[in-house]
C-alpha positions as CSV (number, residue, x, y, z in Angstrom):
1,X,-186.6,6.2,15.2
2,X,-185.2,9.1,16.3
3,X,-186.0,10.3,19.8
4,X,-187.9,13.2,20.9
5,X,-187.6,14.9,24.6
6,X,-191.6,14.8,24.9
7,X,-191.6,11.3,24.0
8,X,-191.4,8.4,26.7
9,X,-188.6,6.3,25.3
10,X,-189.6,2.5,24.7
11,X,-186.9,0.0,26.0
12,X,-188.8,-3.2,25.3
13,X,-191.3,-5.2,24.8
14,X,-192.3,-9.2,26.2
15,X,-195.4,-11.8,25.3
16,X,-195.4,-14.5,27.8
17,X,-197.5,-17.2,26.7
18,X,-200.1,-18.5,29.1
19,X,-198.4,-21.5,31.6
20,X,-202.3,-22.1,33.5
21,X,-203.7,-23.6,30.4
22,X,-205.9,-20.6,29.9
23,X,-204.6,-19.8,26.1
24,X,-204.2,-16.0,27.8
25,X,-200.8,-14.6,27.3
26,X,-199.7,-11.3,29.0
27,X,-198.1,-8.2,27.2
28,X,-195.9,-6.2,28.5
29,X,-193.9,-3.2,27.4
30,X,-190.8,-1.4,28.9
31,X,-190.3,2.4,28.9
32,X,-188.3,4.9,30.6
33,X,-189.7,5.5,34.3
34,X,-192.5,8.4,34.8
35,X,-192.8,9.1,38.5
36,X,-195.1,11.6,37.8
37,X,-198.1,9.0,36.7
38,X,-200.9,10.2,33.7
39,X,-202.3,13.7,32.7
40,X,-205.6,12.4,34.0
41,X,-204.4,11.7,37.4
42,X,-203.1,15.1,37.7
43,X,-205.9,16.9,36.4
44,X,-208.4,15.0,38.7
45,X,-206.5,15.8,41.1
46,X,-208.3,18.6,43.3
47,X,-205.7,19.3,46.1
48,X,-203.4,20.8,43.5
49,X,-204.8,24.3,41.5
50,X,-202.5,23.8,39.0
51,X,-201.4,27.4,37.3
52,X,-202.2,27.7,33.3
53,X,-199.1,28.7,32.2
54,X,-198.2,24.8,33.3
55,X,-201.8,23.9,31.8
56,X,-200.3,25.1,28.5
57,X,-196.8,24.4,28.8
58,X,-198.0,20.4,29.2
59,X,-200.6,20.8,26.0
60,X,-197.6,22.2,23.9
61,X,-195.0,19.6,24.4
62,X,-198.4,17.2,23.8
63,X,-198.8,18.8,20.6
64,X,-194.7,18.8,19.8
65,X,-194.9,15.0,20.0
66,X,-197.5,14.2,18.5
67,X,-196.3,16.9,15.6
68,X,-192.7,15.3,15.7
69,X,-194.7,11.3,15.0
70,X,-196.6,12.5,12.1
71,X,-193.7,13.7,10.6
72,X,-192.4,10.4,10.4
73,X,-195.8,8.9,9.4
74,X,-196.6,7.4,12.8
75,X,-200.5,7.7,14.1
76,X,-201.2,7.6,17.3
77,X,-204.8,6.0,17.6
78,X,-205.2,6.6,21.6
79,X,-204.3,10.4,22.6
80,X,-205.6,10.9,26.1
81,X,-205.0,11.9,29.2
82,X,-204.6,8.8,30.4
83,X,-202.4,7.7,28.9
84,X,-200.2,11.0,28.7
85,X,-197.3,10.1,31.4
86,X,-195.4,12.4,33.5
87,X,-191.7,12.2,34.0
88,X,-191.8,14.1,36.8
89,X,-194.0,14.3,39.7
90,X,-195.6,18.0,38.7
91,X,-197.0,17.8,42.9
92,X,-194.1,17.9,44.4
93,X,-191.6,20.4,42.2
94,X,-191.9,24.1,42.0
95,X,-194.0,23.7,38.6
96,X,-197.2,24.3,40.4
């Protein structure tokens, strides 16, 4: 699939079977580093007064990514702020 500037780059995945006899396995997904954490954490941080201009920019970027996925006939079934990852730490940059 072609990349989109507002989608986190998928690098790979691993599924490790249980070695302790429980039968449980662990699955891992590897993506590009997102030092900004998730959008929910940013929105719940009451020490940061996030400007409306930035809030609208984030919403537009999420909408653009969803539009890109839908154009590829890919449906994301779990869109929410806790799974919206930020490539940059907006708290420590000039964006707020």
